[in-house]
BANU-733400 format. One record per residue (C-alpha): x, y, z; residue in one letter. Coordinates in steps of 0.05 Angstrom, whole numbers, plus 5000, padded with zeros to 4 digits. Layout:
BEGIN
XYZA
...
This chain:
BEGIN
270078036666M
276977876692F
283578136666K
290678156696P
293778816719F
301278946721K
301079286789F
298378996852F
296879486908K
296279326981I
294079807035I
296179597104I
293779837171C
300179837212A
297380447246F
289980477267I
286681057232S
283081517279L
281582057228S
274182047243I
274882067318L
281082517326A
280183267328E
283083667271E
289484017292S
289084767289F
295785127282I
296285887277P
300586247227D
307886377248P
309087007290P
310687677258S
318187827260L
322588427253N
327288037207A
325888107133T
328287387117N
327586777160Y
326386027162I
324685517216L
326584787200M
326784127236D
333883867233S
332083127225I
325983097180S
327883737143G
320683987146R
319984747139I
315285017192L
315685757174A
319286177122E
319586857089K
324487057034G
328286427051A
331686386982D
333887106974E
341387186967Q
344087607025I
350887707058E
351387177113P
356387587154A
359887167209S
354786607200I
359786417145T
364086127200K
359385537207I
361985287139M
369185447160T
368385017222G
364884467184Y
370584417134I
375984437187A
372883847225V
371283457162D
378383537136Q
380983307203A
376482697201E
378982537131K
386182567158G
388583177119F
389783567183V
389383427258S
385983817313L
392483757353S
396584097298D
400484707321E
398985247269V
403985787253L
400486467253I
401986897193S
402287657189E
396287627142N
391887297196C
394687727252W
392688357215R
385388147203K
380288667223K
373788577259G
372588087316S
378887757341K
381487167381M
387887587391F
392887097363I
399987357350R
404287347288E
409786827290G
406786417347T
403785727343R
396685587365V
393384907366S
388084767313M
383084607368S
384085287402D
383385637335L
376685297324I
374485507393K
376786217380G
372786227315M
366485887343V
365986227411I
369486887399Q
367886947325S
375187117311G
376687317240N
384087217255D
382586497277A
378486367215S
384286597172C
389286157208A
384585547200I
383885697126A
391385767114E
392885127152H
387484697119V
388484927047A
395385287048A
391985947029S
385586327039E
384186276965E
384785516966G
380185477026F
374885896991V
375085396934Q
373784846985L
367985247015M
364585296948N
365784566932L
362584366999Y
356784846985A
355384516918R
355783816950D
350584027002M
345984306948G
346585026973L
344285336907D
343886056933N
350686066966T
357386326942Q
363386456986F
369086956976R
372386907044N
372386467106E
370086977158S
364087317127G
367687977113W
363088407069P
363588266995D
358088356942P
359787676913D
359487336981H
352387106995Y
347786567021S
340386487039S
336386317101A
334685637072R
341885477053D
344285677122L
339085227155A
341284637112I
348584777127L
347084807202S
343184147200A
349183827166N
353784087220L
349183847277I
347783167248N
354682997220N
359283287274F
355583287341P
362083327381E
364383947344H
357384247349Y
357884207425A
362784797422L
357285257399Y
353885247467K
360285437504E
359186127536K
366386337546Y
373386217519F
379886487546T
385986567503F
392386967518N
389087137585E
383387487548I
376587217566K
370987327515Q
363687127517R
359686787464N
355787307425R
349586877423N
345787147483S
340286627475L
344986137509L
343786517574W
336286577564Q
334185857550D
337785217570D
334384847512S
338185277461I
345285037447D
347685447387G
349285677336I
352186327308K
351087077305T
352987557249G
352488287232H
354288727172T
350989347146Q
347988957088S
345888347126A
343388717188G
343388317252Y
343287567236C
342686957279L
342386207268V
339885867331S
338185147349S
335384777408G
332084137432V
325484047468R
321383407473N
326483027431D
325283527374T
330983947347R
329284577309L
333685077271I
331685817265A
335086297217V
333587037218T
336887547173I
336388307171R
333588427240S
334289167258S
338189077323S
341688577367E
335688547413K
330888447354A
334787857327R
334387507395L
326887637399T
325887397327D
329486747340N
325986617406R
319186727374R
320686247318L
323285707364L
317685787414D
312585737358Y
315685107330G
316584757396F
309484927419R
305884657358Y
310284107328F
313983467347R
318683017308T
318082267315K
320781657281K
315081367240I
318680797204L
324580387228T
328680007176S
329679377217D
322279277237I
317678887191S
311479247165L
308178627137L
309277927109E
307877857035E
306977216993Q
312776986950V
311576576887W
316476036868G
320776096929G
323475626982E
319776077031K
312476257020E
312876927056Q
317877497061V
317978067111N
318078777082L
320679407115S
322580117098S
329380217066A
331380697121E
328881037183D
323781587169L
321982167214Y
316082637208L
314883317239T
307483417254L
302583697305S
302583187363P
295183027349R
296682837277D
301382257288F
295681777305Q
292181947240R
298081777194V
296681167149E
302180777112P
300480527042K
304980007010I
304879946935T
308579336907L
311979376839N
308878706821D
307478016851Y
313677786889L
317277216853Q
323576866876A
329376946876P
329177556921I
335377876950N
335878167020K
334978917014G
331778866945Q
326979436930V
320079136918V
315579746922G
314180416955K
311380637023I
307181267024D
305381597090L
298481907082I
295082437124L
288182697105D
288982417035G
295682757022E
302482407018S
307282657071L
313282237049A
315081667003T
320581147016I
322780486985D
319879827011A
325179287014I
325578537028A
328478397097M
331077707078E
333577287020E
328776806987V
331776286941N
327876006882S
325175306877L
327874806826G
325474796754F
319174386766F
317574776829G
318175436792R
313875176735A
308374946781W
308675606820S
308076006755N
301775606737I
298775756806K
300576496798L
297276546730L
291076216757T
290976676817Y
291477286774R
285777056729F
281276906788L
282877486834I
284178086789E
279078446747E
C-alpha cells in the first residue's frame, strides 16, 4: 500500500562511518581539584569538558575586570571613546584601595595605558578611571556592565562595581565567567593579546602580571587572577594547543599555589583528551538535491554556518551527518533559503543541529512547465513513498 508522507528524509554519507572498526574512546573523569567551583570549556564550540558547581553565585573578585576591559574596547570600537583619549584622573580613582597602577590625581593618562594597567597590573585605580571616562561615572558604568551581562546571557551574574571590590550583591559564576572570557577572546583578539603580557611599567614602577601560569607554559596566554576572602583564590586561564583553545575557571582555591595547580590540571586534562575541529563549512556543498519545477534540476545544499565540534581525536571519524529536508524542494528557491536540518550523529546521539540551506537561486519554470513538474512530482510520491 502506497501513501504520501509530508516529510522526506535523506541520510547522506559525507563522512565514511567507521563505527564498527574504530576503537571506542575511553576518557577518564576530570582530575580532583582543590577549588570548590570550576569549569573547563572549549572557546569555539562551547562544549563543557568538566564542571563542578559551575552555576553557583560567588564573588568574582578581580576577574570582574574582564568585563570592564571588554566594555572599554567595545565602546571604543563603537566610537563612543578612543583608546588614544587622554583621561583626567579624579580624586575618587586616585584614592581607590587594593591593587594599583599608581596613577595620580589631576594627571592625564591615555586610555590604552589605563587598560594595560588594569589588565596586567590589576589596578583598581585604572578600572575606576576607565569607568568614569566611558560612562561619566562609576554608577553609569555598572549599569553598562549589567546590560552587557544580560546581552551575553550571563544569568548568574550581577555587578556592583568595575573592579571586583567585595560586595554581597556583586557576584558571578564559573560558567558565566567562561562565557564572558570566550566572548572577549573571540570578539576582541587584539585586546586579548594584552592578557599574556608579563610586565607593564608606569610612572617608573614595573609590575608583573599576577598570572604565574604565563611563566610556566608558553601555550597559556591569559587571562585573569582574583582573590577575596569570600571568593578565595580565583583564576581564569586560557591557552591553545593543537589548534584547540580551552578556557579554565577555578574559584575558591585555598591558596595562590593551589589555584595555579587547579588550572594546570584542568587544561592538561582537556588538551590531552580532546580536540576541536571544523566539521561543517558553510561554503562547501554537502550534497546535490533534486528540484521540482525549476530551471535547474539540482541545487547544492550546505550548512548555514561553520560548525565546530570538540571530541576525542578518535571520535571525529565516526561522526555521521544526517540531513532531513522539510519537504520536496520546489522552485522558486532563494539562495540561503533554509530547506531542512543537519544533525551530526555519534553513536546514535545528536551532537549538534544546524540549518541546511540552498547555496544558489533556482528560478521556477513557466506555467506549463510548473504544471507538468507538479504532475511528475505527484506520480513520484505515489510510486516511491509508502
